[in-house]
Wavefront OBJ file of the C-alpha trace (Angstrom):
o trace
v -19.022 5.415 8.057
v -16.711 7.258 5.702
v -15.173 6.095 2.460
v -11.770 5.605 4.072
v -13.251 3.289 6.690
v -14.816 1.146 3.973
v -11.513 1.137 2.077
v -9.713 -0.082 5.203
v -12.352 -2.753 5.750
v -11.996 -3.853 2.146
v -8.255 -4.199 2.716
v -8.923 -6.277 5.846
v -11.278 -8.481 3.792
v -8.545 -8.916 1.183
v -6.085 -9.980 3.902
v -8.593 -12.592 5.084
v -9.128 -13.677 1.462
v -5.374 -14.332 1.179
v -5.438 -16.303 4.438
v -3.155 -13.851 6.222
v -3.130 -13.577 10.009
v -1.108 -11.725 12.622
v 2.058 -10.003 11.422
v 1.546 -11.183 7.835
v -1.886 -9.520 7.693
v -0.524 -6.385 9.334
v 2.344 -6.234 6.821
v -0.084 -6.731 3.902
v -2.326 -3.923 5.141
v 0.648 -1.598 5.666
v 1.930 -2.365 2.156
v -1.540 -1.516 0.868
v -1.107 1.954 2.298
v -3.070 1.796 5.534
v -1.489 2.466 8.914
v -3.415 0.086 11.145
v -2.594 -1.622 14.408
v -3.519 -5.202 15.289
v -6.255 -3.727 17.500
v -7.575 -1.717 14.555
v -7.738 -4.822 12.387
v -9.557 -6.696 15.157
v -12.022 -3.803 15.525
v -12.797 -3.809 11.792
v -13.246 -7.595 11.797
v -15.560 -7.336 14.821
v -17.619 -4.617 13.084
v -18.040 -6.915 10.070
v -19.166 -9.895 12.148
v -15.827 -11.578 12.768
v -13.194 -13.386 10.740
v -15.285 -16.557 10.435
v -18.202 -14.621 8.902
v -15.869 -12.976 6.387
v -14.420 -16.402 5.500
v -17.949 -17.784 4.997
v -18.878 -14.895 2.695
v -15.657 -15.400 0.734
v -16.449 -19.134 0.454
v -19.821 -18.169 -1.049
v -17.909 -16.449 -3.862
v -18.781 -12.872 -2.916
v -16.571 -9.985 -3.993
v -15.129 -7.584 -1.431
v -17.795 -5.028 -2.340
v -20.560 -7.609 -1.892
v -19.098 -8.623 1.475
v -19.110 -4.989 2.604
v -22.740 -4.666 1.500
v -23.649 -7.874 3.366
v -21.908 -6.626 6.514
v -23.502 -3.182 6.352
v -26.907 -3.650 4.672
v -28.287 -0.425 6.142
v -25.503 1.692 4.601
v -25.566 3.060 1.078
v -22.313 1.902 -0.479
v -23.113 2.978 -4.028
v -20.732 5.955 -3.840
v -17.968 3.803 -2.319
v -18.324 0.655 -4.390
v -17.810 1.364 -8.051
v -18.560 -1.016 -10.877
v -15.406 -2.465 -12.383
v -14.326 -0.943 -15.711
v -15.047 -2.796 -18.918
v -12.261 -4.104 -21.143
v -12.698 -1.199 -23.559
v -12.467 1.339 -20.763
v -9.219 -0.199 -19.607
v -7.418 -0.372 -22.938
v -9.299 1.851 -25.366
v -7.909 5.073 -26.824
v -10.176 7.139 -24.582
v -8.667 5.495 -21.504
v -5.138 6.072 -22.749
v -5.872 9.745 -23.397
v -7.643 10.129 -20.051
v -4.678 8.641 -18.205
v -1.891 10.253 -20.233
v -1.112 12.533 -17.292
v -0.065 9.448 -15.322
v 2.729 8.605 -17.727
v 6.146 9.367 -16.398
v 7.541 12.585 -17.858
v 10.792 12.191 -19.752
v 13.741 12.153 -17.377
v 11.668 12.775 -14.262
v 9.695 10.969 -11.628
v 5.908 10.779 -11.623
v 5.703 11.993 -8.025
v 7.883 14.321 -5.997
v 8.203 11.704 -3.248
v 7.799 7.953 -2.976
v 6.774 5.863 0.019
v 9.281 3.395 1.437
v 8.823 0.920 4.257
v 11.894 -0.009 6.268
v 12.140 -2.833 8.764
v 14.761 -1.817 11.291
v 16.114 -3.751 14.247
v 14.639 -2.373 17.463
v 17.954 -0.908 18.632
v 18.428 0.975 15.326
v 14.882 2.314 15.489
v 15.504 3.512 19.049
v 18.758 5.178 17.965
v 16.957 6.958 15.097
v 14.207 8.066 17.479
v 16.684 9.487 19.976
v 18.814 11.147 17.289
v 15.740 12.722 15.680
v 14.618 14.089 19.031
v 18.111 15.495 19.702
v 18.262 17.113 16.252
v 14.724 18.471 16.510
v 13.489 16.784 13.308
v 11.129 13.947 12.510
v 12.441 10.400 12.246
v 11.558 10.361 8.540
v 13.490 13.563 7.898
v 16.516 12.229 9.777
v 16.510 9.015 7.718
v 16.174 11.050 4.501
v 19.105 13.263 5.538
v 21.249 10.228 6.372
v 20.459 8.577 3.035
v 21.149 11.760 1.075
v 24.523 12.230 2.822
v 25.508 8.577 2.339
v 24.437 8.462 -1.313
v 26.181 11.743 -2.134
v 29.474 10.264 -0.889
v 29.243 7.172 -3.088
v 31.405 7.229 -6.215
v 29.417 7.887 -9.365
v 29.583 5.139 -11.976
v 27.904 5.768 -15.336
v 25.250 3.223 -16.199
v 25.525 1.482 -19.533
v 22.210 0.094 -20.800
v 23.978 -2.681 -22.713
v 25.635 -3.857 -19.488
v 22.238 -3.966 -17.773
v 20.858 -6.217 -20.489
v 23.854 -8.557 -20.187
v 23.492 -8.797 -16.400
v 19.744 -9.390 -16.568
v 20.282 -12.237 -19.016
v 22.603 -14.037 -16.582
v 20.115 -14.121 -13.715
l 1 2 3 4 5 6 7 8 9 10 11 12 13 14 15 16 17 18 19 20 21 22 23 24 25 26 27 28 29 30 31 32 33 34 35 36 37 38 39 40 41 42 43 44 45 46 47 48 49 50 51 52 53 54 55 56 57 58 59 60 61 62 63 64 65 66 67 68 69 70 71 72 73 74 75 76 77 78 79 80 81 82 83 84 85 86 87 88 89 90 91 92 93 94 95 96 97 98 99 100 101 102 103 104 105 106 107 108 109 110 111 112 113 114 115 116 117 118 119 120 121 122 123 124 125 126 127 128 129 130 131 132 133 134 135 136 137 138 139 140 141 142 143 144 145 146 147 148 149 150 151 152 153 154 155 156 157 158 159 160 161 162 163 164 165 166 167 168 169 170 171
């Protein structure tokens, strides 16, 4: 199996660890960045011996990596499962210098795009699907275009940092 398959299985294990089932587990896995269907989750659970086996291994105090190794003893997971960093590696000067490129540049975003998950009523989703097909663009591109048009028509109000602090104190 590939690294991505193990990463997905680790995410499924984490959903089981949190006691999530059904739509809650599916939502957790989607928020973790994996596009899986309920059938895909069931397939991964079946490949690992079932939900009950995963729960038993969790009850034994095993980590996700140890559970993967127990489920797939014949596979070499050394390149997939890394040892956790030490405290010094996390907060030492070397770590800060090594991860300086991840800091947000002044006045700009870290990434060119960001991922957003929208839960739409079924009739709105169908309308977006039909409109995208009629326009000859993807559903994502249509939603982006709609948001850009709507946001560009909103009146611009300058943001005052002092006002933000006052509002945050009242909540």
